[in-house]
C-alpha positions in Angstrom: -44.3 -190.6 -163.2 -42.4 -191.0 -160.1 -42.0 -187.3 -160.0 -42.7 -184.3 -162.4 -40.5 -181.7 -160.7 -37.6 -181.3 -158.7 -38.4 -178.9 -155.6 -35.6 -176.4 -155.8 -36.8 -175.7 -159.9 -40.4 -174.6 -158.8 -40.8 -170.9 -159.1 -44.0 -168.4 -159.5 -44.5 -169.6 -163.5 -45.4 -173.2 -162.0 -48.6 -171.7 -159.8 -51.3 -173.6 -160.8 -50.1 -176.8 -162.0 -50.5 -180.4 -160.4 -46.7 -181.8 -159.8 -45.5 -184.6 -158.2 -42.5 -184.0 -155.8 -39.5 -186.7 -154.2 -37.0 -186.0 -151.5 -36.3 -185.8 -147.7 -38.0 -183.8 -145.3 -35.3 -181.3 -144.1 -37.3 -179.8 -141.4 -41.1 -179.9 -139.9 -43.5 -177.2 -138.8 -47.3 -177.7 -137.0 -49.3 -174.5 -137.3 -52.5 -174.3 -136.0 -53.2 -178.2 -137.0 -51.5 -177.4 -141.0 -48.2 -179.5 -141.5 -45.6 -176.9 -143.0 -42.6 -179.6 -144.3 -39.3 -178.2 -146.4 -38.9 -181.0 -148.7 -35.3 -181.1 -150.2 -34.0 -182.9 -152.7 -30.9 -182.6 -155.3 -31.9 -179.2 -156.3 -33.1 -177.7 -153.2 -35.8 -176.9 -151.0 -39.2 -175.9 -151.4 -42.2 -175.9 -148.9 -45.4 -178.1 -148.9 -48.5 -177.5 -146.6 -50.3 -181.0 -146.1 -53.9 -181.2 -143.9 -53.6 -183.7 -141.4 -57.9 -183.7 -141.7 -57.3 -184.8 -145.3 -54.4 -187.4 -144.6 -53.8 -188.5 -141.6 -50.4 -189.2 -140.3 -49.0 -186.4 -141.4 -48.1 -185.3 -137.6 -45.9 -188.6 -137.7 -43.9 -187.4 -140.5 -40.1 -186.7 -139.3 -37.2 -185.1 -140.3 -35.2 -187.5 -143.2 -37.6 -189.2 -144.1 -37.9 -190.3 -147.9 -41.6 -189.1 -149.1 -43.3 -189.1 -152.4 -46.2 -186.0 -152.4 -48.3 -184.5 -155.2 -50.2 -181.4 -155.6 -51.5 -178.3 -157.0 -48.5 -175.1 -156.8 -50.0 -172.1 -155.1 -48.7 -168.7 -154.2 -47.5 -168.5 -150.6 -50.0 -166.3 -148.5 -48.8 -162.6 -148.1 -46.4 -162.0 -145.6 -44.9 -165.7 -145.5 -43.1 -165.1 -148.8 -39.2 -166.5 -148.3 -36.6 -164.4 -150.2 -33.7 -165.6 -149.0 -35.3 -169.0 -151.1 -35.4 -169.7 -154.7 -38.7 -171.3 -154.3 -39.7 -168.8 -151.5 -42.5 -167.2 -153.4 -44.9 -170.6 -154.2 -45.7 -173.5 -151.8 -47.7 -177.2 -152.9 -50.6 -177.7 -151.7 -50.2 -181.8 -150.8 -53.5 -183.9 -151.9 -51.6 -187.2 -151.6 -49.1 -188.5 -149.9 -46.7 -191.4 -149.6 -44.0 -192.4 -147.3 -41.4 -194.2 -149.4 -38.7 -194.6 -146.0 -38.6 -193.7 -142.7 -35.2 -192.8 -141.1 -33.8 -193.0 -137.6 -32.1 -190.1 -135.6 -29.3 -189.2 -137.7 -25.7 -189.8 -135.9 -24.6 -186.4 -137.1 -26.2 -182.7 -138.0 -26.6 -181.9 -141.7 -26.7 -178.1 -141.2 -23.8 -176.3 -142.6 -23.9 -174.6 -139.1 -22.6 -177.1 -136.8 -19.3 -178.6 -136.5 -18.7 -181.8 -136.7 -15.8 -184.4 -136.0 -14.2 -185.5 -139.5 -14.0 -189.1 -138.2 -17.8 -189.5 -137.5 -18.2 -187.6 -140.9 -16.2 -190.3 -143.1 -17.8 -192.8 -140.7 -21.4 -192.0 -142.0 -20.4 -190.3 -145.2 -23.8 -191.0 -146.9 -24.9 -188.8 -144.5 -22.7 -186.0 -144.5 -23.0 -186.0 -148.3 -26.4 -184.9 -147.6 -25.3 -181.7 -146.1 -25.6 -178.1 -148.7 -22.0 -177.3 -148.7 -20.9 -180.9 -149.8 -23.7 -181.3 -152.6 -22.3 -177.8 -154.0 -18.8 -179.1 -153.6 -19.8 -182.3 -155.4 -21.5 -180.0 -158.5 -18.7 -177.6 -158.3 -16.3 -181.0 -159.3 -18.5 -181.7 -161.6 -19.0 -178.6 -163.6 -15.0 -178.2 -163.6 -14.4 -181.4 -165.3 -16.9 -180.8 -167.6 -15.4 -177.2 -167.9 -11.7 -179.1 -168.6 -12.9 -181.7 -171.2 -14.2 -178.8 -173.2 -11.4 -177.2 -173.6 -9.2 -179.9 -174.5 -11.6 -181.1 -176.8 -11.7 -177.6 -178.6 -8.0 -177.8 -178.6 -7.5 -180.9 -180.7 -6.7 -183.3 -177.6 -7.7 -186.8 -178.1 -9.2 -188.5 -175.0 -7.2 -192.1 -174.5 -7.6 -194.2 -171.3 -4.4 -195.8 -170.2 -3.9 -198.9 -167.9 -4.7 -199.0 -164.6 -2.5 -202.2 -164.3 1.1 -201.5 -164.7 4.8 -202.2 -163.2 6.2 -200.2 -160.9 8.0 -197.2 -162.4 10.4 -194.7 -159.6 8.1 -191.1 -159.8 8.7 -190.1 -156.2 6.4 -191.9 -154.1 5.8 -195.5 -153.1 3.7 -197.6 -155.5 0.0 -199.2 -154.7 1.2 -202.9 -155.2 -1.4 -205.6 -156.8 -0.2 -209.2 -157.0 -1.1 -211.3 -159.6 -2.9 -214.6 -159.4 -1.7 -216.1 -162.3 1.9 -215.1 -162.2 2.6 -216.2 -158.4 5.4 -213.7 -157.1 4.9 -210.9 -160.0 3.1 -207.7 -159.1 1.0 -204.8 -161.3 1.5 -201.5 -159.5 -1.5 -198.8 -160.1 -0.2 -196.2 -161.6 1.0 -192.7 -160.2 0.7 -191.1 -163.5 0.2 -192.4 -167.2 3.6 -191.1 -167.8 5.2 -193.6 -170.1 1.9 -195.1 -171.9 1.3 -191.3 -172.5 4.9 -191.0 -174.2 4.1 -194.0 -175.7 0.7 -192.3 -177.3 3.5 -189.7 -179.1 5.4 -192.4 -180.5 2.3 -193.7 -182.0 1.0 -190.4 -183.9 -1.6 -189.3 -181.2 -0.3 -186.0 -181.4 -2.6 -184.5 -178.5 -3.8 -186.8 -175.6 -5.1 -186.0 -172.5 -7.5 -188.2 -170.2 -8.8 -187.1 -166.2 -7.1 -190.0 -164.9 -7.4 -191.6 -161.5 -3.9 -192.2 -159.8 -2.5 -193.4 -156.7 0.5 -192.9 -154.4 1.1 -194.6 -151.4 2.7 -191.8 -149.5 1.4 -189.8 -145.8 -1.4 -187.6 -146.7 -1.7 -184.1 -146.2 -4.6 -181.9 -146.4 -3.5 -181.2 -150.0 -2.7 -185.0 -150.8 -4.9 -188.0 -151.1 -3.4 -191.7 -151.8 -6.3 -192.1 -154.8 -6.5 -188.7 -156.7 -8.1 -187.5 -160.1 -5.9 -185.2 -162.2 -5.6 -183.8 -165.6 -3.5 -185.5 -167.7 -1.7 -184.2 -170.8 0.6 -184.9 -173.7 1.6 -183.0 -176.8 4.1 -183.9 -180.0 6.4 -181.1 -181.3 5.4 -178.4 -178.9 8.1 -176.5 -176.1 7.1 -176.0 -172.4 5.5 -172.3 -173.7 3.4 -174.3 -176.2 1.9 -176.6 -173.4 2.0 -173.8 -170.7 -0.8 -172.1 -173.4 -2.6 -175.5 -173.7 -3.1 -175.8 -169.5 -3.3 -171.8 -169.3 -6.3 -172.3 -171.5 -7.9 -175.3 -169.9 -7.7 -174.3 -166.1 -8.7 -170.5 -167.2 -12.1 -172.4 -168.7 -12.4 -173.9 -165.4 -12.2 -171.1 -163.3 -14.4 -169.2 -165.7 -17.2 -171.8 -165.1 -17.2 -171.7 -161.5 -16.0 -167.6 -160.8 -17.9 -166.1 -164.3 -14.5 -164.5 -165.0 -11.4 -165.5 -166.7 -8.1 -164.7 -164.8 -5.3 -163.0 -166.2 -2.6 -164.0 -168.0 -0.5 -166.3 -165.6 2.9 -164.1 -164.5 5.9 -166.4 -165.0 9.4 -166.3 -162.7 12.5 -168.7 -162.4 12.7 -171.4 -159.8 15.6 -169.5 -158.9 13.8 -165.9 -158.3 10.9 -168.0 -156.4 13.2 -169.1 -154.0 15.0 -165.6 -153.9 11.9 -163.4 -153.4 9.6 -166.5 -151.7 11.7 -169.1 -150.2 9.3 -171.5 -152.0 9.1 -173.2 -155.0 5.7 -172.9 -154.9 4.9 -169.0 -153.5 2.0 -167.4 -152.5 1.9 -164.1 -153.4 -1.0 -162.7 -152.3 0.3 -161.1 -149.6 3.8 -159.2 -149.2 6.7 -160.4 -146.9 9.3 -161.3 -149.6 12.7 -162.3 -149.0 15.6 -160.0 -149.2 19.2 -161.5 -149.5 21.3 -160.2 -147.3 24.7 -162.2 -147.7 26.8 -159.3 -149.4 25.9 -157.1 -146.1 26.9 -159.6 -143.7 30.1 -161.0 -146.2 33.0 -159.9 -144.0 31.0 -159.4 -140.9 32.6 -160.4 -137.6 29.3 -162.0 -136.2 30.3 -165.7 -136.5 26.6 -166.7 -136.9 26.4 -164.3 -140.4 29.9 -164.0 -141.4 30.8 -165.6 -144.9 27.2 -167.5 -145.0 24.1 -167.3 -146.7 22.1 -164.9 -144.6 18.3 -164.0 -145.8 15.6 -161.8 -144.4 12.2 -160.1 -144.6 10.5 -156.9 -142.9 7.4 -157.6 -141.0 5.6 -154.2 -141.3 4.5 -152.4 -138.0 5.6 -155.5 -136.0 8.0 -154.2 -133.4 5.8 -154.8 -130.8 5.7 -158.5 -131.1 5.9 -160.4 -127.6 9.1 -162.3 -126.5 7.3 -165.3 -126.2 6.2 -164.8 -129.6 9.5 -164.2 -131.0 10.5 -167.6 -128.7 8.0 -169.4 -130.6 9.3 -168.2 -134.3 12.7 -169.2 -133.3 11.8 -172.9 -132.3 9.8 -173.1 -135.5 12.3 -172.3 -137.2 14.5 -174.8 -135.5 12.3 -177.5 -137.0 12.2 -176.4 -140.2 15.3 -177.1 -140.4 17.5 -173.8 -139.5 20.0 -173.0 -137.2 17.9 -170.7 -135.4 16.2 -167.0 -136.4 17.4 -163.6 -135.8 15.2 -161.0 -134.9 15.4 -157.4 -134.4 12.6 -154.8 -133.5 13.5 -151.5 -135.0 13.3 -148.5 -133.6 14.2 -144.7 -134.4 17.8 -144.8 -133.5 18.8 -148.7 -132.9 17.6 -152.2 -132.7 16.2 -153.8 -130.3 17.7 -156.9 -130.8 20.1 -159.7 -128.7 22.7 -159.8 -131.6 22.6 -155.8 -132.0 25.9 -155.5 -130.3 27.4 -157.6 -132.7 26.9 -155.5 -135.7 29.0 -152.7 -136.7 26.8 -149.3 -137.6 27.8 -150.1 -141.5 26.0 -152.9 -141.3 22.8 -152.4 -139.5 22.7 -149.3 -141.7 22.7 -151.6 -144.8 20.5 -153.6 -143.0 18.3 -150.9 -143.0 18.5 -149.8 -146.5 18.3 -153.6 -148.1 14.9 -154.3 -146.1 13.5 -151.2 -146.1 12.7 -151.2 -142.5 11.2 -148.5 -140.6 10.6 -147.5 -137.0 8.0 -150.3 -135.6 8.9 -152.8 -138.0 10.0 -156.3 -137.2 13.2 -157.3 -138.9 14.0 -161.3 -139.1 16.6 -163.1 -140.6 18.0 -166.9 -141.3 21.7 -167.8 -141.8 23.1 -171.2 -143.0 26.1 -172.3 -144.6 23.7 -173.2 -147.7 21.3 -170.8 -148.9 18.5 -173.1 -150.5 17.9 -174.2 -146.7 18.5 -170.5 -145.3 15.6 -169.5 -147.9 13.5 -172.5 -147.3 13.5 -171.7 -143.6 12.4 -168.3 -143.7 9.9 -168.7 -146.5 8.3 -171.5 -144.3 8.4 -168.7 -141.3 6.9 -166.2 -144.0 3.7 -168.3 -145.1 3.5 -169.3 -140.9 3.8 -165.9 -139.7 1.4 -164.1 -142.3 -1.2 -166.4 -141.3 -0.9 -165.9 -137.7 -0.7 -162.1 -138.1 -3.5 -162.0 -140.3 -1.9 -160.7 -143.3 -2.6 -163.7 -145.6 -6.1 -164.4 -146.6 -7.8 -167.1 -144.8 -10.2 -168.4 -147.9 -7.9 -170.4 -150.5 -9.8 -168.9 -153.1 -9.4 -165.4 -152.1 -8.6 -164.0 -154.4 -6.8 -166.1 -156.9 -2.8 -165.6 -157.9 -1.6 -168.1 -160.4 1.8 -168.5 -161.2 4.2 -170.2 -164.0 7.4 -171.8 -161.7 9.9 -172.5 -164.6 13.5 -173.7 -165.0 13.6 -176.1 -161.7 16.9 -178.0 -161.2 17.6 -181.2 -162.8 19.0 -182.8 -159.9 18.2 -182.1 -156.0 21.5 -183.0 -154.9 23.8 -186.1 -154.3 23.5 -189.4 -151.9 26.2 -192.3 -151.6 27.9 -190.9 -154.9 24.5 -191.1 -156.8 22.4 -187.9 -158.5 19.4 -187.8 -156.8 16.6 -186.5 -159.7 14.6 -183.5 -159.0 11.9 -184.7 -160.9 10.8 -188.3 -162.7 13.8 -189.4 -164.8 11.9 -188.5 -168.5 12.2 -184.9 -168.1 14.6 -183.4 -170.3 17.8 -181.0 -169.5 17.5 -177.4 -170.5 19.3 -176.9 -173.7 21.8 -174.5 -172.4 23.0 -176.6 -169.8 23.3 -180.1 -171.4 26.9 -179.9 -171.2 26.8 -179.2 -167.6 25.7 -183.1 -167.1 29.8 -183.7 -167.4 30.9 -180.8 -165.5 28.7 -179.5 -162.9 25.8 -181.7 -162.6 24.3 -180.1 -159.7 24.0 -176.9 -161.8 22.0 -177.9 -164.3 18.1 -176.7 -165.1 15.6 -178.9 -166.1 12.9 -178.1 -168.8 9.9 -178.6 -166.1 7.5 -176.2 -164.8 4.8 -176.2 -162.4 1.8 -174.0 -161.9 1.0 -172.4 -158.4 -2.2 -170.8 -157.1 -2.3 -169.3 -154.0 0.8 -171.3 -152.6 -0.5 -174.9 -153.6 1.3 -176.4 -156.7 -1.8 -177.5 -159.0 0.3 -179.5 -161.3 3.8 -179.8 -163.2 4.6 -180.2 -166.6 8.2 -180.7 -168.4 9.6 -181.4 -171.9 10.5 -185.3 -171.9 13.6 -186.9 -173.2 13.3 -187.7 -176.5 16.0 -189.3 -177.4 17.2 -192.9 -176.4 21.0 -192.0 -175.9 20.7 -189.4 -173.6 17.4 -190.9 -171.9 20.4 -194.3 -171.1 22.7 -191.9 -170.1 20.1 -189.9 -167.5 19.3 -192.8 -166.3 23.2 -194.3 -164.8 23.5 -190.7 -163.5 20.8 -191.4 -161.1 22.2 -195.0 -160.5 20.0 -196.9 -163.2 22.4 -199.1 -165.1 21.9 -200.2 -168.8 20.5 -203.9 -167.6 18.3 -202.3 -165.0 16.6 -199.9 -167.6 16.5 -202.2 -170.0 14.3 -204.4 -167.8 12.4 -201.4 -166.0 11.5 -199.3 -168.9 13.1 -201.2 -172.2 9.2 -200.8 -173.7 10.3 -197.2 -173.8 13.8 -197.5 -174.7 12.6 -200.0 -177.7 9.9 -197.6 -178.9 12.4 -195.0 -179.4 14.2 -197.1 -181.6 10.9 -196.4 -184.3 10.9 -192.6 -184.4 9.9 -190.7 -181.6 9.1 -186.9 -182.0 9.8 -184.3 -179.8 7.1 -184.2 -176.9 6.2 -182.4 -173.7 3.1 -183.0 -171.5 1.1 -181.6 -168.0 -0.7 -183.0 -165.1 -2.8 -180.7 -162.7 -5.1 -182.2 -159.5 -8.7 -182.1 -160.3 -9.3 -182.2 -156.5 -6.7 -179.6 -156.2 -8.4 -177.3 -158.3 -11.8 -178.0 -156.5 -10.3 -177.3 -153.3 -9.1 -174.1 -154.2 -12.2 -173.0 -156.2 -14.7 -174.0 -153.7 -13.0 -172.8 -150.5 -12.0 -175.5 -148.4 -9.3 -176.2 -146.2 -8.9 -180.2 -147.4 -9.1 -182.8 -150.4 -11.6 -184.3 -148.0 -14.1 -182.4 -148.5 -14.1 -182.2 -152.5 -14.0 -186.1 -152.5 -17.1 -187.8 -152.6 -15.5 -191.0 -150.6 -11.9 -189.9 -149.1 -9.8 -192.1 -147.1 -8.9 -190.6 -143.7 -5.7 -189.0 -142.6 -4.1 -192.7 -141.9 -5.2 -193.6 -145.3 -8.5 -196.0 -144.2 -11.6 -195.7 -145.1 -13.8 -194.8 -142.0 -17.3 -196.2 -144.3 -15.9 -199.4 -145.3 -13.2 -200.3 -143.4 -10.9 -200.8 -145.9 -8.2 -201.3 -146.0 -9.5 -205.0 -144.3 -7.8 -208.7 -143.9 -8.4 -211.2 -146.7 -9.1 -215.0 -145.6 -6.3 -217.4 -146.2 -7.9 -218.9 -149.4 -7.4 -215.3 -151.3 -3.9 -215.6 -150.4 -3.5 -219.2 -151.5 -4.4 -218.0 -154.6 -2.1 -215.5 -154.7 1.0 -217.1 -153.6 1.6 -215.4 -151.0 1.7 -215.9 -146.9 1.8 -212.9 -144.4 4.5 -212.1 -141.9 3.4 -211.4 -138.2 3.8 -208.0 -137.9 6.4 -207.1 -135.2 5.7 -205.7 -131.6 
């Protein structure tokens, strides 16, 4: 056999056994003519001991060489046991050695103590993945996927694979397009999600579907976004939003328990409106305070023009009254960058407020402000005013997170602790542009049952039957009850500017399926990458994906995307337009 055991599995129970190990030289030490190696494989390290007199060439071994060694397991001598290593009680006395391959000096260090430029890590990803942290992340991700599969199967869901070459559909981001060779001038699209196919599976009577699906979105990258990502995708018939949240809560709970050893408590729920009012965000981080307060009523009749008649929101920052003017100015500039008109700050003192605007406020307004925010001497009050309440909330909500991070009020690790929350009752539309409503979700999302009449009278006030799962300020996934009525689906298409002819051309296969008996259905999808990132305590998706794209969307390892030759373009009926200067 090439090997009989893994190095990381060796224990005191193996003493006296003859074993064969294969792996990489993690480190090498010479002591009195005896060579000690730490041999590393996928499961850990084991110390091997080589006598160069019996095995010439042992002194030539170097880090990251790949070896096969044979010998007998023995206890380590007294005083040399390593309690920090699972294999630290034993060592392998080598009597047979084979150098499988040598290694040049590595382009990057692989110990977890070294900080390495990410561009270099991605260029040499096959080396970077040797690091213990990265190995642990890949195994964590594998365990997550297995726990999720088990949970979905136990709940009666059927794993069905849907196409990865489909047609372009509007789902909030640009599609990756794939030209067709056999139908020149036409294109497939890589799916942003299996949305339409899973709805068709409900029409087909599958009842409960899931898959761990790879999806693609051609959008700008962020730390928690990637152009190619993996998600749990699920759909069920004859269910409502409560049922789907129960399914998903069970799957997420099983995944978290697999990694942490403890299942999270029942996940609390709040409406989108409450989330915006309290946190200024539809993906709230609830692990720390600094909740927003609506102060509009306090300043409804204020003579201070910046406040009077506007939506005013504020928050209390405890014991931050000593914040420097330079930092306050920086926060003001940040509020403007987030889309606000500015930021009003007030250092709270026993008898008065230290603020450039204090002289414009009446004693009654100051008293009401103190009461509503609950501020005390030594605190800092921050206020944002705007004609639009949503914008005021969003600006101060964004500042809330950044200020909490800056002041050390927000936990540094994403997994410490885990605070999950369901956000429900999102708006159906997010605004209007050029006389056409802009959907807040994909156009297959059903309106709230109590708000259907608002579609004719006040559509911007209509709620949807959409819901998100949020963990520590990160949107883990989204779901909704789907439209299952053909006439209502066509009506919603028309409201967002898709007329009957266009709807039939783009979605005729779905609308036609609705003619033949469609059950009410609902579904959800959450990012496996994102959940792995949180549970691993990483700050970037790229650290839990084996071969990720860089921040620019390129692959530093393979050089993708890359040019193709003229013959390939001719086969596809394509000609490239030279880029503009």
